[in-house]
C-alpha positions as a Markdown table, in Angstrom:
| # | Residue | x | y | z |
|---|---|---|---|---|
| 1 | Unk | 131.3 | 123.4 | 66.7 |
| 2 | Unk | 134.2 | 121.1 | 66.0 |
| 3 | Unk | 136.5 | 123.6 | 64.4 |
| 4 | Unk | 139.2 | 121.1 | 63.4 |
| 5 | Unk | 136.6 | 118.9 | 61.7 |
| 6 | Unk | 135.1 | 121.8 | 59.8 |
| 7 | Unk | 138.5 | 123.0 | 58.7 |
| 8 | Unk | 139.7 | 119.6 | 57.5 |
| 9 | Unk | 136.4 | 119.0 | 55.7 |
| 10 | Unk | 136.9 | 122.3 | 53.9 |
| 11 | Unk | 140.5 | 121.5 | 52.9 |
| 12 | Unk | 141.4 | 117.8 | 53.5 |
| 13 | Unk | 145.1 | 117.1 | 54.0 |
| 14 | Unk | 146.9 | 114.0 | 52.9 |
| 15 | Unk | 150.2 | 112.6 | 54.0 |
| 16 | Unk | 153.2 | 111.2 | 52.3 |
| 17 | Unk | 156.3 | 109.6 | 53.9 |
| 18 | Unk | 159.5 | 110.3 | 52.0 |
| 19 | Unk | 162.1 | 108.4 | 53.9 |
| 20 | Unk | 162.9 | 106.6 | 57.1 |
| 21 | Unk | 166.2 | 107.7 | 58.6 |
| 22 | Unk | 167.9 | 104.9 | 60.6 |
| 23 | Unk | 171.0 | 106.6 | 62.1 |
| 24 | Unk | 173.6 | 106.3 | 64.8 |
| 25 | Unk | 175.4 | 109.5 | 66.0 |
| 26 | Unk | 176.8 | 111.6 | 64.6 |
| 27 | Unk | 174.2 | 112.5 | 62.0 |
| 28 | Unk | 172.4 | 115.5 | 60.5 |
| 29 | Unk | 169.4 | 116.1 | 58.3 |
| 30 | Unk | 169.3 | 119.4 | 56.4 |
| 31 | Unk | 165.8 | 120.1 | 55.1 |
| 32 | Unk | 165.3 | 122.9 | 52.5 |
| 33 | Unk | 162.4 | 125.2 | 52.3 |
| 34 | Unk | 159.2 | 123.5 | 51.2 |
| 35 | Unk | 156.7 | 124.5 | 48.4 |
| 36 | Unk | 153.5 | 126.3 | 49.5 |
| 37 | Unk | 151.4 | 123.1 | 49.1 |
| 38 | Unk | 153.5 | 121.1 | 51.6 |
| 39 | Unk | 154.0 | 121.0 | 55.3 |
| 40 | Unk | 157.1 | 118.9 | 56.2 |
| 41 | Unk | 157.0 | 116.8 | 59.3 |
| 42 | Unk | 159.3 | 114.4 | 61.2 |
| 43 | Unk | 158.3 | 111.7 | 63.7 |
| 44 | Unk | 161.0 | 110.6 | 66.1 |
| 45 | Unk | 160.4 | 106.8 | 66.5 |
| 46 | Unk | 163.4 | 106.1 | 68.7 |
| 47 | Unk | 166.3 | 108.0 | 70.3 |
| 48 | Unk | 166.8 | 111.8 | 70.7 |
| 49 | Unk | 167.3 | 114.7 | 68.3 |
| 50 | Unk | 167.8 | 118.4 | 68.2 |
| 51 | Unk | 165.7 | 120.6 | 65.9 |
| 52 | Unk | 166.9 | 124.0 | 64.7 |
| 53 | Unk | 165.3 | 126.5 | 62.3 |
| 54 | Unk | 165.4 | 130.2 | 61.5 |
| 55 | Unk | 164.0 | 131.1 | 64.9 |
| 56 | Unk | 167.5 | 130.4 | 66.3 |
| 57 | Unk | 166.0 | 128.5 | 69.3 |
| 58 | Unk | 167.1 | 124.8 | 69.3 |
| 59 | Unk | 164.7 | 122.3 | 70.8 |
| 60 | Unk | 165.4 | 118.8 | 72.0 |
| 61 | Unk | 163.1 | 115.9 | 70.8 |
| 62 | Unk | 162.6 | 112.5 | 72.4 |
| 63 | Unk | 161.0 | 109.3 | 71.1 |
| 64 | Unk | 157.4 | 109.8 | 70.3 |
| 65 | Unk | 157.7 | 113.5 | 69.4 |
| 66 | Unk | 156.4 | 115.0 | 66.2 |
| 67 | Unk | 157.6 | 118.2 | 64.7 |
| 68 | Unk | 155.7 | 120.1 | 61.9 |
| 69 | Unk | 156.8 | 123.1 | 60.0 |
| 70 | Unk | 153.5 | 124.8 | 58.8 |
| 71 | Unk | 155.5 | 127.7 | 57.4 |
| 72 | Unk | 157.6 | 125.3 | 55.3 |
| 73 | Unk | 160.8 | 127.0 | 56.4 |
| 74 | Unk | 164.2 | 125.3 | 56.1 |
| 75 | Unk | 165.4 | 123.4 | 59.2 |
| 76 | Unk | 167.9 | 121.0 | 60.5 |
| 77 | Unk | 167.7 | 117.9 | 62.7 |
| 78 | Unk | 170.8 | 116.4 | 64.3 |
| 79 | Unk | 172.1 | 114.3 | 67.1 |
| 80 | Unk | 173.3 | 117.3 | 69.1 |
| 81 | Unk | 176.9 | 116.2 | 69.5 |
| 82 | Unk | 178.3 | 118.9 | 67.1 |
| 83 | Unk | 180.6 | 116.2 | 65.5 |
| 84 | Unk | 181.0 | 115.8 | 61.8 |
| 85 | Unk | 178.1 | 113.7 | 60.6 |
| 86 | Unk | 178.7 | 110.3 | 59.0 |
| 87 | Unk | 177.4 | 110.1 | 55.4 |
| 88 | Unk | 174.4 | 107.9 | 54.8 |
| 89 | Unk | 173.7 | 105.3 | 52.2 |
| 90 | Unk | 170.3 | 104.4 | 50.7 |
| 91 | Unk | 168.5 | 101.1 | 50.7 |
| 92 | Unk | 164.8 | 100.1 | 50.2 |
| 93 | Unk | 162.7 | 98.2 | 52.7 |
| 94 | Unk | 159.8 | 97.2 | 50.4 |
| 95 | Unk | 158.6 | 100.4 | 48.8 |
| 96 | Unk | 160.1 | 102.6 | 51.6 |
| 97 | Unk | 163.4 | 104.5 | 51.1 |
| 98 | Unk | 165.7 | 104.1 | 54.1 |
| 99 | Unk | 168.8 | 106.3 | 54.9 |
| 100 | Unk | 171.4 | 104.5 | 57.0 |
| 101 | Unk | 174.8 | 105.7 | 58.2 |
| 102 | Unk | 177.8 | 104.1 | 59.8 |
| 103 | Unk | 177.9 | 106.0 | 63.0 |
| 104 | Unk | 178.7 | 104.2 | 66.3 |
| 105 | Unk | 176.8 | 106.5 | 68.8 |
| 106 | Unk | 173.3 | 106.6 | 70.0 |
| 107 | Unk | 170.6 | 105.4 | 67.7 |
| 108 | Unk | 167.9 | 107.6 | 66.2 |
| 109 | Unk | 165.0 | 106.4 | 64.0 |
| 110 | Unk | 163.0 | 109.0 | 62.2 |
| 111 | Unk | 160.2 | 109.1 | 59.7 |
| 112 | Unk | 160.4 | 112.2 | 57.4 |
| 113 | Unk | 157.4 | 113.2 | 55.3 |
| 114 | Unk | 155.1 | 115.8 | 54.0 |
| 115 | Unk | 151.5 | 116.8 | 54.6 |
| 116 | Unk | 150.1 | 117.7 | 51.2 |
| 117 | Unk | 147.6 | 120.6 | 51.1 |
| 118 | Unk | 144.9 | 120.7 | 48.4 |
| 119 | Unk | 145.2 | 123.4 | 45.7 |
| 120 | Unk | 143.5 | 126.2 | 47.6 |
| 121 | Unk | 144.4 | 129.4 | 49.3 |
| 122 | Unk | 146.5 | 128.2 | 52.2 |
| 123 | Unk | 146.3 | 131.1 | 54.7 |
| 124 | Unk | 143.5 | 129.4 | 56.6 |
| 125 | Unk | 146.1 | 126.9 | 57.8 |
| 126 | Unk | 149.5 | 128.5 | 57.4 |
| 127 | Unk | 148.7 | 131.9 | 58.9 |
| 128 | Unk | 147.1 | 130.4 | 62.0 |
| 129 | Unk | 149.7 | 127.7 | 62.9 |
| 130 | Unk | 153.1 | 128.4 | 64.3 |
| 131 | Unk | 156.2 | 128.2 | 62.1 |
| 132 | Unk | 157.3 | 125.2 | 64.1 |
| 133 | Unk | 154.9 | 123.0 | 66.1 |
| 134 | Unk | 156.3 | 120.3 | 68.4 |
| 135 | Unk | 153.8 | 117.8 | 69.8 |
| 136 | Unk | 154.9 | 115.3 | 72.4 |
| 137 | Unk | 152.7 | 112.2 | 72.3 |
| 138 | Unk | 154.0 | 111.1 | 75.6 |
| 139 | Unk | 152.9 | 113.8 | 78.1 |
| 140 | Unk | 155.3 | 114.8 | 80.8 |
| 141 | Unk | 154.4 | 113.4 | 84.2 |
| 142 | Unk | 152.7 | 115.8 | 86.7 |
| 143 | Unk | 155.0 | 117.2 | 89.3 |
| 144 | Unk | 152.5 | 119.2 | 91.4 |
| 145 | Unk | 150.8 | 116.2 | 93.0 |
| 146 | Unk | 147.4 | 117.4 | 91.6 |
| 147 | Unk | 144.6 | 115.1 | 90.7 |
| 148 | Unk | 144.2 | 116.6 | 87.2 |
| 149 | Unk | 141.0 | 117.6 | 85.5 |
| 150 | Unk | 138.9 | 117.0 | 82.4 |
| 151 | Unk | 141.3 | 118.9 | 80.1 |
| 152 | Unk | 144.2 | 116.7 | 81.3 |
| 153 | Unk | 142.2 | 113.5 | 80.7 |
| 154 | Unk | 141.3 | 114.6 | 77.2 |
| 155 | Unk | 144.9 | 115.4 | 76.4 |
| 156 | Unk | 146.0 | 112.1 | 77.8 |
| 157 | Unk | 143.5 | 110.2 | 75.7 |
| 158 | Unk | 144.5 | 112.0 | 72.6 |
| 159 | Unk | 148.1 | 111.4 | 73.4 |
| 160 | Unk | 147.5 | 107.7 | 73.9 |
| 161 | Unk | 145.9 | 107.5 | 70.5 |
| 162 | Unk | 148.7 | 109.4 | 68.9 |
| 163 | Unk | 151.2 | 107.1 | 70.5 |
| 164 | Unk | 149.4 | 104.1 | 69.1 |
| 165 | Unk | 149.3 | 105.6 | 65.6 |
| 166 | Unk | 153.0 | 106.4 | 65.7 |
| 167 | Unk | 153.7 | 102.8 | 66.9 |
| 168 | Unk | 151.7 | 101.4 | 64.0 |
| 169 | Unk | 153.7 | 103.6 | 61.6 |
| 170 | Unk | 156.9 | 102.4 | 63.2 |
| 171 | Unk | 155.9 | 98.7 | 62.8 |
| 172 | Unk | 155.1 | 99.2 | 59.2 |
| 173 | Unk | 158.4 | 101.0 | 58.6 |
| 174 | Unk | 160.4 | 98.3 | 60.3 |
| 175 | Unk | 158.4 | 95.5 | 58.6 |
| 176 | Unk | 158.9 | 96.6 | 55.0 |
| 177 | Unk | 156.1 | 94.3 | 53.9 |
| 178 | Unk | 154.2 | 94.7 | 50.6 |
| 179 | Unk | 152.2 | 98.0 | 50.6 |
| 180 | Unk | 153.9 | 99.3 | 53.8 |
| 181 | Unk | 154.8 | 102.6 | 52.1 |
| 182 | Unk | 151.2 | 103.1 | 50.9 |
| 183 | Unk | 149.8 | 102.2 | 54.4 |
| 184 | Unk | 152.2 | 104.6 | 56.1 |
| 185 | Unk | 151.1 | 107.4 | 53.7 |
| 186 | Unk | 147.5 | 106.8 | 54.7 |
| 187 | Unk | 148.4 | 106.7 | 58.4 |
| 188 | Unk | 150.3 | 110.0 | 58.0 |
| 189 | Unk | 147.1 | 111.7 | 56.7 |
| 190 | Unk | 145.4 | 110.7 | 60.0 |
| 191 | Unk | 148.5 | 111.8 | 61.8 |
| 192 | Unk | 147.9 | 115.4 | 60.8 |
| 193 | Unk | 144.4 | 115.6 | 62.2 |
| 194 | Unk | 145.3 | 113.7 | 65.4 |
| 195 | Unk | 148.4 | 115.9 | 65.9 |
| 196 | Unk | 146.4 | 119.1 | 65.6 |
| 197 | Unk | 143.7 | 117.7 | 68.0 |
| 198 | Unk | 146.3 | 116.8 | 70.6 |
| 199 | Unk | 148.0 | 120.1 | 70.3 |
| 200 | Unk | 144.7 | 122.0 | 70.6 |
| 201 | Unk | 143.9 | 120.1 | 73.8 |
| 202 | Unk | 147.2 | 120.9 | 75.5 |
| 203 | Unk | 147.1 | 123.1 | 78.6 |
| 204 | Unk | 148.7 | 126.0 | 76.8 |
| 205 | Unk | 148.1 | 125.6 | 73.0 |
| 206 | Unk | 150.0 | 128.1 | 70.8 |
| 207 | Unk | 148.1 | 131.1 | 69.4 |
| 208 | Unk | 146.2 | 130.6 | 66.3 |
| 209 | Unk | 143.7 | 127.9 | 65.2 |
| 210 | Unk | 144.8 | 125.6 | 68.0 |
| 211 | Unk | 144.0 | 128.2 | 70.6 |
| 212 | Unk | 140.8 | 129.2 | 68.9 |
| 213 | Unk | 139.6 | 125.6 | 69.1 |
| 214 | Unk | 139.5 | 126.0 | 72.9 |
| 215 | Unk | 137.5 | 129.2 | 72.9 |
| 216 | Unk | 134.0 | 127.9 | 73.4 |
| 217 | Unk | 132.5 | 131.4 | 73.7 |
| 218 | Unk | 133.6 | 132.1 | 70.1 |
| 219 | Unk | 132.2 | 128.9 | 68.6 |
| 220 | Unk | 128.8 | 130.4 | 67.6 |
| 221 | Unk | 130.5 | 133.1 | 65.4 |
| 222 | Unk | 132.9 | 130.5 | 63.8 |
| 223 | Unk | 130.0 | 128.2 | 63.1 |
| 224 | Unk | 128.1 | 131.1 | 61.4 |
| 225 | Unk | 131.1 | 131.9 | 59.2 |
| 226 | Unk | 131.4 | 128.3 | 58.0 |
| 227 | Unk | 127.6 | 127.7 | 57.7 |
| 228 | Unk | 126.6 | 130.9 | 56.0 |
| 229 | Unk | 129.7 | 132.6 | 54.5 |
| 230 | Unk | 127.5 | 134.4 | 52.0 |
| 231 | Unk | 125.7 | 136.5 | 54.7 |
| 232 | Unk | 126.8 | 140.1 | 55.1 |
| 233 | Unk | 128.3 | 139.5 | 58.5 |
| 234 | Unk | 129.4 | 142.5 | 60.6 |
| 235 | Unk | 131.5 | 142.4 | 63.8 |
| 236 | Unk | 128.5 | 143.5 | 65.9 |
| 237 | Unk | 126.4 | 140.7 | 64.4 |
| 238 | Unk | 129.0 | 138.1 | 65.1 |
| 239 | Unk | 129.6 | 139.4 | 68.6 |
| 240 | Unk | 125.9 | 139.2 | 69.3 |
| 241 | Unk | 125.9 | 135.5 | 68.4 |
| 242 | Unk | 128.5 | 135.0 | 71.1 |
| 243 | Unk | 126.5 | 137.2 | 73.6 |
| 244 | Unk | 129.4 | 139.7 | 73.8 |
| 245 | Unk | 130.0 | 143.3 | 73.2 |
| 246 | Unk | 131.8 | 144.2 | 70.0 |
| 247 | Unk | 134.9 | 145.3 | 72.0 |
| 248 | Unk | 134.9 | 142.0 | 74.0 |
| 249 | Unk | 134.5 | 139.9 | 70.9 |
| 250 | Unk | 137.4 | 141.7 | 69.1 |
| 251 | Unk | 139.6 | 141.3 | 72.2 |
| 252 | Unk | 138.9 | 137.5 | 72.4 |
| 253 | Unk | 139.7 | 137.0 | 68.7 |
| 254 | Unk | 142.9 | 139.0 | 69.0 |
| 255 | Unk | 144.0 | 137.1 | 72.1 |
| 256 | Unk | 143.6 | 133.8 | 70.3 |
| 257 | Unk | 144.7 | 134.7 | 66.8 |
| 258 | Unk | 146.3 | 138.1 | 66.7 |
| 259 | Unk | 144.0 | 138.6 | 63.7 |
| 260 | Unk | 140.4 | 139.8 | 63.3 |
| 261 | Unk | 137.2 | 137.9 | 62.7 |
| 262 | Unk | 136.9 | 139.7 | 59.4 |
| 263 | Unk | 140.3 | 138.1 | 58.3 |
| 264 | Unk | 139.1 | 134.6 | 59.2 |
| 265 | Unk | 135.8 | 135.2 | 57.4 |
| 266 | Unk | 137.5 | 136.4 | 54.3 |
| 267 | Unk | 139.8 | 133.4 | 54.3 |
| 268 | Unk | 136.9 | 131.0 | 54.7 |
| 269 | Unk | 135.2 | 132.6 | 51.8 |
| 270 | Unk | 138.3 | 132.5 | 49.6 |
| 271 | Unk | 138.9 | 128.8 | 50.4 |
| 272 | Unk | 135.2 | 128.0 | 49.5 |
| 273 | Unk | 135.4 | 130.0 | 46.4 |
| 274 | Unk | 138.6 | 128.3 | 45.2 |
| 275 | Unk | 137.0 | 124.9 | 45.7 |
| 276 | Unk | 133.9 | 125.9 | 43.8 |
| 277 | Unk | 136.1 | 127.2 | 41.0 |
| 278 | Unk | 138.1 | 124.0 | 40.8 |
| 279 | Unk | 135.2 | 121.6 | 41.0 |
| 280 | Unk | 132.6 | 123.0 | 38.5 |
| 281 | Unk | 131.8 | 125.5 | 35.8 |
| 282 | Unk | 129.5 | 127.8 | 37.9 |
| 283 | Unk | 129.8 | 131.4 | 36.7 |
| 284 | Unk | 132.4 | 133.4 | 38.6 |
| 285 | Unk | 129.9 | 136.1 | 39.6 |
| 286 | Unk | 127.6 | 133.5 | 41.1 |
| 287 | Unk | 130.5 | 132.0 | 43.1 |
| 288 | Unk | 131.4 | 135.4 | 44.3 |
| 289 | Unk | 127.8 | 136.1 | 45.4 |
| 290 | Unk | 127.6 | 132.7 | 47.1 |
| 291 | Unk | 130.5 | 133.6 | 49.3 |
| 292 | Unk | 129.3 | 137.1 | 50.2 |
| 293 | Unk | 130.2 | 139.5 | 47.4 |
| 294 | Unk | 127.4 | 141.3 | 45.6 |
| 295 | Unk | 130.0 | 142.9 | 43.3 |
| 296 | Unk | 131.9 | 140.7 | 41.0 |
| 297 | Unk | 134.7 | 143.3 | 40.8 |
| 298 | Unk | 135.1 | 143.2 | 44.6 |
| 299 | Unk | 135.2 | 139.4 | 44.6 |
| 300 | Unk | 137.8 | 139.4 | 41.8 |
| 301 | Unk | 140.0 | 141.9 | 43.7 |
| 302 | Unk | 139.8 | 140.0 | 47.0 |
| 303 | Unk | 140.5 | 136.6 | 45.3 |
| 304 | Unk | 143.5 | 137.9 | 43.4 |
| 305 | Unk | 144.9 | 139.5 | 46.6 |
| 306 | Unk | 144.7 | 136.1 | 48.4 |
| 307 | Unk | 145.9 | 133.8 | 45.6 |
| 308 | Unk | 147.9 | 136.1 | 43.3 |
| 309 | Unk | 145.8 | 135.2 | 40.3 |
| 310 | Unk | 142.3 | 136.0 | 39.0 |
| 311 | Unk | 139.4 | 133.5 | 39.6 |
| 312 | Unk | 139.4 | 132.6 | 35.9 |
| 313 | Unk | 143.2 | 131.9 | 35.9 |
| 314 | Unk | 142.8 | 129.9 | 39.1 |
| 315 | Unk | 140.0 | 127.8 | 37.5 |
| 316 | Unk | 142.1 | 127.2 | 34.3 |
| 317 | Unk | 145.1 | 126.2 | 36.4 |
| 318 | Unk | 143.2 | 123.7 | 38.5 |
| 319 | Unk | 141.5 | 122.2 | 35.4 |
| 320 | Unk | 144.9 | 121.8 | 33.7 |
| 321 | Unk | 146.3 | 120.0 | 36.8 |
| 322 | Unk | 143.3 | 117.7 | 36.9 |
| 323 | Unk | 143.8 | 116.7 | 33.2 |
| 324 | Unk | 147.5 | 116.1 | 33.7 |
| 325 | Unk | 146.8 | 114.1 | 36.8 |
């Protein structure tokens, strides 16, 4: 099963570029906390930068690097000099907003934007991605003299595609031709999927969905959760699909996610239920039954625990947003 395709089909993600920052050192970008429906990102097109967030661990970025903040936490990008940053001024290149400063040091060119999540419960993405995800589209050269293997080849191919996509975004940003901003927004939607694919194919992906995507032995259970969320799945039944004992299955899930298969199943069910509530007028009890709840009361409790509102209020809120939009 292609986990990332199934996930993105369940909750498609769009992209939006907010600004291109064309700086010379010293410079700094302070980014506040983001709303729950947004994942901020930055693409370093040229130069170097340092990224800092609440983790307290700064990280150096080089040209071609992408950094995402799935948790939406506040963060800071800067040139690393520690000097007082030069203020920037705004101009427009076509429809794209550009920040420029009057520094005299090393140049940095950065696209700053947001990945926009659909109006659904967001745990399925946020809880299984790190607070900060750095993806380097230009892989580091091998130093062990080894010949590599299939995993290295897959990561290199994905990295090459990612590099080409970033280069196209850079060309559009520099060109400022008609519809450049709209085209960059469309490309940034593809950037999200390709970034996650590249990160999941890295030799050591972070825990969470990206690590789970590499666990081929768990794929039968994940496919069953997506294909038949309404079935009364138990841990022994899911383990049997993977030809594992219950204890081994639980251990594999915990190693990859730090969460249980039941947690993932519940979040898949709630995401599906939210989409059904937003897209039609099917009775709430029928939606609950379709995602595995014979008791409407149990479905109501679980849905409210995940979203903070009842299914009826969720539906009303999504309907109102659609009318306004």
